[in-house]
C-alpha positions as CSV (number, residue, x, y, z in Angstrom):
1,X,50.6,61.9,70.7
2,X,51.0,61.2,74.4
3,X,49.2,61.9,77.7
4,X,50.4,62.7,81.2
5,X,49.0,62.0,84.7
6,X,47.9,65.6,85.1
7,X,45.3,65.2,82.4
8,X,47.0,66.8,79.4
9,X,47.3,65.3,75.9
10,X,50.2,66.5,73.7
11,X,51.0,66.5,70.0
12,X,54.8,66.3,69.8
13,X,56.8,67.0,66.6
14,X,58.5,63.7,65.7
15,X,61.4,65.6,64.0
16,X,62.4,68.0,66.8
17,X,60.6,66.8,69.9
18,X,58.8,70.1,70.4
19,X,55.3,70.3,71.7
20,X,53.0,71.5,68.8
21,X,49.7,71.4,70.7
22,X,48.3,70.4,74.1
23,X,44.9,70.3,75.7
24,X,43.7,69.7,79.3
25,X,41.3,66.7,79.2
26,X,40.7,65.9,82.8
27,X,41.0,67.6,86.2
28,X,41.4,64.5,88.2
29,X,44.7,63.2,89.4
30,X,45.8,60.3,87.3
31,X,42.9,61.0,84.9
32,X,44.9,60.2,81.7
33,X,47.5,57.5,82.0
34,X,46.8,55.6,78.8
35,X,48.2,55.8,75.3
36,X,45.9,57.3,72.8
37,X,44.6,55.1,70.0
38,X,44.7,56.5,66.5
39,X,42.0,55.4,64.0
40,X,42.4,55.0,60.2
41,X,41.3,58.6,59.7
42,X,43.9,60.0,62.1
43,X,41.4,60.6,64.9
44,X,42.3,59.9,68.5
45,X,40.5,57.8,71.1
46,X,41.2,58.3,74.8
47,X,39.8,56.8,77.9
48,X,39.6,58.9,81.0
49,X,39.1,58.7,84.7
50,X,37.1,61.9,85.6
51,X,36.3,61.0,89.2
52,X,36.5,57.9,91.4
53,X,33.4,56.5,89.7
54,X,33.1,58.2,86.3
55,X,35.0,58.4,83.1
56,X,34.7,58.7,79.3
57,X,35.9,57.4,76.0
58,X,36.6,60.5,73.8
59,X,37.0,60.6,70.1
60,X,38.8,63.8,68.9
61,X,40.6,64.9,65.8
62,X,44.4,65.6,65.6
63,X,43.7,69.3,66.6
64,X,42.1,68.0,69.9
65,X,38.5,69.0,68.9
66,X,36.0,66.6,70.4
67,X,34.0,64.6,67.9
68,X,32.0,62.6,70.6
69,X,32.2,61.4,74.2
70,X,30.8,58.2,75.7
71,X,30.2,58.6,79.5
72,X,30.5,55.5,81.8
73,X,32.3,54.4,84.9
74,X,36.0,55.2,85.0
75,X,37.8,53.8,82.0
76,X,41.4,52.9,82.4
77,X,41.9,50.7,79.4
78,X,43.2,51.6,76.0
79,X,40.4,51.6,73.4
80,X,40.9,49.0,70.7
81,X,39.5,49.5,67.2
82,X,38.4,46.4,65.3
83,X,38.8,46.1,61.5
84,X,35.1,46.7,61.2
85,X,35.4,50.0,63.1
86,X,33.9,49.0,66.4
87,X,35.6,50.4,69.5
88,X,36.2,48.0,72.4
89,X,37.1,48.9,76.0
90,X,36.6,47.8,79.5
91,X,35.2,49.9,82.4
92,X,35.5,49.6,86.1
93,X,31.8,48.9,86.3
94,X,32.7,45.4,85.3
95,X,31.5,45.7,81.7
96,X,33.3,45.4,78.4
97,X,31.8,47.8,75.8
98,X,31.6,47.7,72.1
99,X,30.7,51.0,70.4
100,X,29.9,51.3,66.7
């Protein structure tokens, strides 16, 4: 899995390098420039910049179907998953969040 600066996430076949799936996540320039985090169940966590002052942390499955979204100020840090399952990330509003 990888993202690009145009707001797309890709699932790339590790054997042949071909794109298997892709989905547009943001419409903002430089809206996705992070590496997705993969949880123990194979779900993806992404942080986004949706505008100069808004963003999200998104949890989606490997087929890019959204499970949930958490809206906050722009989020440009990689979500970290603790062993307990809590999700940690920083936001440009000056806060460090912990989601259960």
